[in-house]
N, C-alpha and C positions, 0 to 999 in steps of 0.2 A: 503493500500500499503505500502510495506516494506520499510525500509530506505536505499538508496543506496549511496554510498560515490564514485562517478563517478567524473572524472577528471574536474576541473575547469581551464580554462586557465589563469586566476588571480593570482592562486596559484604557477604558474612556475615562478621561478626567472629569467629566462632567456627570458620572455617576454618583448618585447620592452616598455620603459617607455612612448613612445607617444600613445601607445595602451592602456596601463595601465591606463594611465593618463585619457585618452578619455572615458573608461569605467567609471572610479570611478567619472569623472565629470558629465556624465550623471545620474548617481545614485544619486549624490548630488543633482542635479537640479530636479530630479522628487520626491526624498525624503524629499524634503521642500516644495514641492508646496503645500501640505494641512496639518493641524494638526488634522486631523480627525482620521488618524490611531494611533496615540499616546496618546488620551485623558485618555483611561482607565490606560494606562502604567504610565502617568505622574502622574495619581491619586495615584497610588501605590507607585511610586517612592518617590512623594512628602512625603508623610506619613512616609514611612521608612527614609527619611533624617530629618524629624522632629523628629524622634525618636533617631536617632544616634546622631544628631546635627552636622552632615557632611554639607559642604558648598561647597566641591570640588569634582567634578566627575573625577577620573582617567579613562579615556576611553581607553581601550585596543583594539588592533589590528585596529587603528583609520583609516588606508588608508590615508584618506582626510577629516575626521568631519563626513561625511554622515548626518544623520538627525538632529545632535545635536544642530544647531542653533535653530529648531524649539522647541526641546526640551527645551532648556534653556529659551526660552521665554514663553512656557507652564508652567514651575516650576516658572518664575517670575509671572506669574498671579496667582500662588497658594502661593502668599507671599513668595517666597523664592529666596534670592539673592545668586545664585549658579554660580560656574565658571568651566571650564573644563579643564584639561591637557590632550591633545591628545598624544599617545603612540604607538610604534609599533615595531615588532621585526625587521623589515626592514623599517626603517624611510624613507620617501621620503621628503627631507628638501623642496624641491619647494611646493609641495602640501601642507605640514603642515604650512609653511609660509604664502601662500595664505589663507589657512584657520583662522590663527591667524589673518591677516588683515581684513578678511570679519567679523570677531567675536564680532565686537561692543566692544572690551575690555575683553570681557569674556571667550576667548578660548586663550590659549598657547600651547606650545608642548614641550615634551621633545627630544632633540635631539639625546641622546644615545639610542641603543635598549632597548627594554624592552620586556621580555619573559612574556607572560600572565599566564604562569604555573609557574612562580617564581619572583613576582613583588617585587621590593626593596622597604625595610620599609620606604626609604625616600619618596615614592609616597604615601602619606598618602592621603586618601579619599574613598569616595564610588565607587568601580569600577563598569564599565558599558562595556557591549559589544552591540553594534548596528549593527545587520546584519552580525555579524562576526562569531558567536557561531557555526554555523553549517560547518565553515571550518575544525574544528577539529574532528577526529575520536573518538569514545567514551572514549577510555583510557585517550587522551590528554584533552578532554573535562571534564572529571570528575576531572582532576588534577588542572583544572583552578578553578573548584568550590572550590574544597580541600584546595587550596592555599589561597583563601579568607578566609575559615573557619579556616584554621590553625592560619591566621593573624588577626583573629578577625574583619575582613573587611565587611562591607556591600557589595554585589554584585547584579548586575540587567543585564538581557538579554533581547533583543528585537529583533525578527524576522519577518519582513515585507512581508514574503512568506510562503508558506505552501504546505505541500505534498498532493495537491489536483488538479484537472484536470483544473478547472478555473483560479487557480494561474499559472499553466505552461503555459496556453494560452496567458494568459497577458503578460509574461515574453517572451514567443516566437515572440509576437508582437513587440518587442523591434526593430527587423529590420526594421520596419517601424517608430517606435517613436522615436529611436535616430537621424534619419535625421530631423524630425519635431523638437524636441527639441533644436537641434544644431543650429536652426535659431533664437534661443533665448536666448541661453546661452551666456553668458558674463564673463570673457572677450572674444573677438573672437580670436581663433587661426586657422591660416591658415593649419597648419599641423593637426589638428582635422579635419577640412574641408574635406582636401585631403583624409584623412582615413575612412571619411563617406560617401562623395558623389562620388568620383571618384573610390576609392579603398576602398570598403564597409565592412572593416576589424573590425572596432568599433562595428558596428551594429550586426555582425554575432557573433562576441565574447561575447558582451553582451547578446544577445539573448540565446545563447548555456550556459553560466554560470548562467542565470536566472534561465533556466529550471533546471539544475543540482542543483542549490542553493535549487528549490524546493523539490528535491528528497531527498538532505542531510539534511534537517532542522528536528530537533529533534520535536516530539509530545510532549503535557503535560504530558504523562504518560511515556513517554522515559526520560523526564528531572527528574522526580520523581524517577525511578528506578537509575539514576546517583546518586542522593543526597541519596538515602538510603544507599548507600555503604560507604558514607563518614563519617569518625571519627569525632564526633562532631557536625555532622549536626542537630541531636536532639536537640542541645541548640539554634539553629536560628528558627526565624519564617520564613516561606517560602509561597510566593502566587505566584502560577504558572496557567496562565489563555490562553485559545484561546478566541478571540473576534470577531465577525464579524464586518468588517468596514463599517460604513453607507454608502449606495447607492454604494456598491461595491459587486462582486460576492464571494469575498474570505475574510478571515480574518487574524489576526495577532497572534502571540503567544509572550508571554513574561513570565519572572520570575523577582522575587523580593526577596532578602533573606539579613536578618540581624540578630544581635544577639538578642535574646529574653530576 
């Protein structure tokens, strides 16, 4: 199946914050339910961090932290004391502040806009994008990787969806999953409940964007093609994998690169 860069509602700057926060809140909730999808990625990232000596993850295109809490716990289980700095081109101060409060002292955030294709030198650390790389068309996606290489920084990508029918079906079921998850999500928000149960905008947007994310995500071979055209990429060690998630009908894709 060819990659299709269709419209995602979350990419639209005019999308009301109440809807955006409802979608990201659900994704954060389900993204931290189980460590199973991240085990192989945590192994590779942990190895890279030990090689580079980095103990700070510069999270690009954060939104509101995503699966970082789970990933930080997994790295801690691998004897790595790692913290994360959340960044975004359009930082949502409310969402980032909440992520910091819930981060057990391991998560902070940059309040100024950060362009993933031109990360300031002041943000030193190992760069990471969790479930965000598919938002970029190939030219911009390549610039993100090239900027890391040019700066001599490690970079890691994780995508929890894939361009396969089972993943799309699971994402489409968010129209049912969002209302169910909302019953357990804390803190409770009256506006989120209204836009979930009475006017089900959040479930519909989540399902649409989830399916489109599957169609947008880069395959391992496409990631290798992006890297092949980057000057200096041959001086990096790259590991790119697709792994089946245990007890799940679909897999995850990840990339870890660092100076060799």
